[in-house]
N, C-alpha and C positions, 0 to 999 in steps of 0.2 A: 326797368324793362317793361315793355307793354305785354298785355295778356295775349295768349294765343287765340285770337278772336275769330278765326275763320269758322270754326264749328258753331259759333253763336250767331253769325250773320247770314249763313246760307239758309235756304228754305228749311223750315222746321226748327231753326235756332231761336233762342229767346230774344235776340236783338235783331231779328230779320226785318221787322217793320221799321226799326230805327235806320237800318242800312238802306232801305228803300227811300227813306226821306233824304238821305245823303245823295243817293242817285238822282232823285228829283231835282236837287240843286245843280248837280252836274248837267242834267238834261237841259235845264233852263239856261245855264251858262252857254252851252254849246249851241243851242238853238238861236241864241242871240249873237253869235259870231258871224257877222255878215260884212261883205266888202262894200265898196262904194256903189257897186252895181246892184246891191240888194240881195245878191246871191249868198248862200251859206259858204263859209270858208271851211275847206277840208282841214281837219287836224289829225295828227297822229296821237293816239291815246295808248299809253304803254302801262297798263295797270299791273300791279304785282310783279314788277321787274326784279331781277336777281333773286327769284324765288327759290333757287337751289342753295342759297346761303342761309345763315341763321340770324342775320342782323335786322330783318324786318319781321313784323308780326305774322306775315303770310309766308315766312320762310319754311324751308323743308322740315326742320325739327318741330315746327309748331302746327302743322296741318298734314293730314294723310293725303296721299295722291288723289283719292276720290273726293275728299273735301275741297282740295284746291281746284280740281276740274269743275266741281259743282259751283264754286264761287265764280269762276271765270264764265261759265255758261250762263249762270243767272245774271251776272252783270251785263253781259252783251245782250242777252235776251230782253232784259228790262229796259235798257237804253234804246236798242234798235227796234224791238217789236212792240213793247208796251208804250214807250214814250215817243216812238216815231222819230228818233234822232238818226239822221242818215248822212251826216257829214263827218263821221268818225272813221278813221282807219285804225283798226285794232292790231296792236303789235305785241308779239310774244317774245320776250327776251330774257333768258336765264343769264346768270353770270358764267364764268368760264370753267365750271366744274365738270363738264361733260367731255367725253373723248370719242364717243360713237354717236351715230344717228339715233340709236335706240335710247341712249342716255339723254340726248337732246330732247327727245319726244316723250320722256317718262311722264311728264305732267302736262303734255300737250292736250288741249281740250277737244281737238278735232278741227279739220279744215274749214268746216262751216262756221266756226267761231273765231277765226283768225284771218287777217288780211296781210300782215307783214310778220316775218320772222327775223330775229336778230340775235345779237349776243353783246353782253357787256364784258369787256376784258381789259383790266389793268394789270392783272397778276403776271401775264406772260409778256407784257409790253414795257417792262422796266421798273415796275414798282419794287421798292427795296433793292434796287439794282439787280433784279432778276429778269433776265431776258431769255425767253424760249420762243423764238419766232417760228420755229418749226411747229410747235404746238398751236400757236395762234393761227397760223395758216391752215393747219388741219381742221381746227374747230370752225373757223370762218368759212372754209370750203364746205363743211357739212351744212351750214346755214344756207349758203348760196345754192348748193345742189338741191336741197330740199325745196327751196323756193322755185327753182327752175322746173322741177318735175310736178309741182302742185299748182303752178300758176300764181304763186304769191310774190309779193315784194320782199326784198331782203335788204338788210342794213347792218352796219357796224354801229350799234345803237349807243354805246358809250365806250370811250377809251381815253387815253391821255397819260401824261406823266407829270405829276405835281411839281410845280416850280421849273419844269423842263431843265434839269441840271445837265442833260446830255445835249450839247449844242447841235448835234446832227440827228436828233431823234426823228424829225419830220421825214427825212428821206431814207436814212439808213434803217429805221425801224418801221414807221407807219406806212410809208409809200411802198416799201419792199413787201410788206404783208398784203397791202391792197392790190398790188399788181400780180400776185401769184395765182396760178391755177385757173385763169380765165373766170374769176369770180364775177358775178353780176350783182352789184350792190347799189341801192338807191342813194345812200349817203353814209358818211362817217361823221360822228359827233364826238368832239372832245369836251370835257366837262368845263365848268364855269370858271370865270375869274372873279374871286371874291374881293371886292374893293376894300373890305374891312380887315383883310388878312395880308400879311407881308409874304406869305408862302403859298397860300391856297389859290393857285391859278394854273390854267392849262393851255392858254393861248398866249403867244408872245406879244410884247408891246415895245414901243420905241426904246431902244437902248438895251433890250434883252439880248443875251448872248446867242440865242437861237434864231434871231431875226434873219440873218443871211440865209440860213438853211430853210427857214419858212418861206422866204421869197423864192427860193429855188423850187420848193414844193408847190408854191402858188403858180409859178410859171411853167411847170411841167405840163405837157399836153394831156396827160392822163387826168389831171384834176380839173374839176369844174367848180366855180364859185358863183355866187348869185348873179353877178353881171354877165356870166356866160350863158345863163338860162333864158332862152328866147321863146316866148309863146308856149310855156309848158302846160297851159290849161286848154290848148287848142288841139 
């Protein structure tokens, strides 16, 4: 287990200077992300994600609400204001443990510190054969509605079903959730395919039982893939 480090790296903490050196490396990396035209590439930075869980050192049991907010605000301020990094979109994304807007915003650092709001949700989407699509829709609607009223971007920042044992997951589960309640979401992301594991994958491949359903998902007029995006930076 890692130490509950938040209190040590926020301003006043004994490892604060060490944290600033880490952020200096982040700033150098992001400033050097440029396209062929020489312009900075915008990236989505999703620090301290799933902070309402206990599995990361910044998780809810390991930091007070005020410590977490202080960490978030300092991180953004140091990168944006001190290091002059301006090609980052800052995304705030808890796991699926909230049920109301107030719970969603419990550790929210404030609108001036966030560009995108999202949610990670595996637990309502079939993990351990547990499906609660009504809950998934309700939670994702909270995210979308908050973005609409505050002028933020919104996204379904992580989801998926490991190994995709449900051959109809893409349409019966994911697309059903995405199409509900007139939500406005910039993207949905399913987790990685680990080439070193026989089971840890979240997107189908040739021969997988969910390929026909994924193709139906791909062809649905509601979904957009990279080749459907024309001139998105204009």
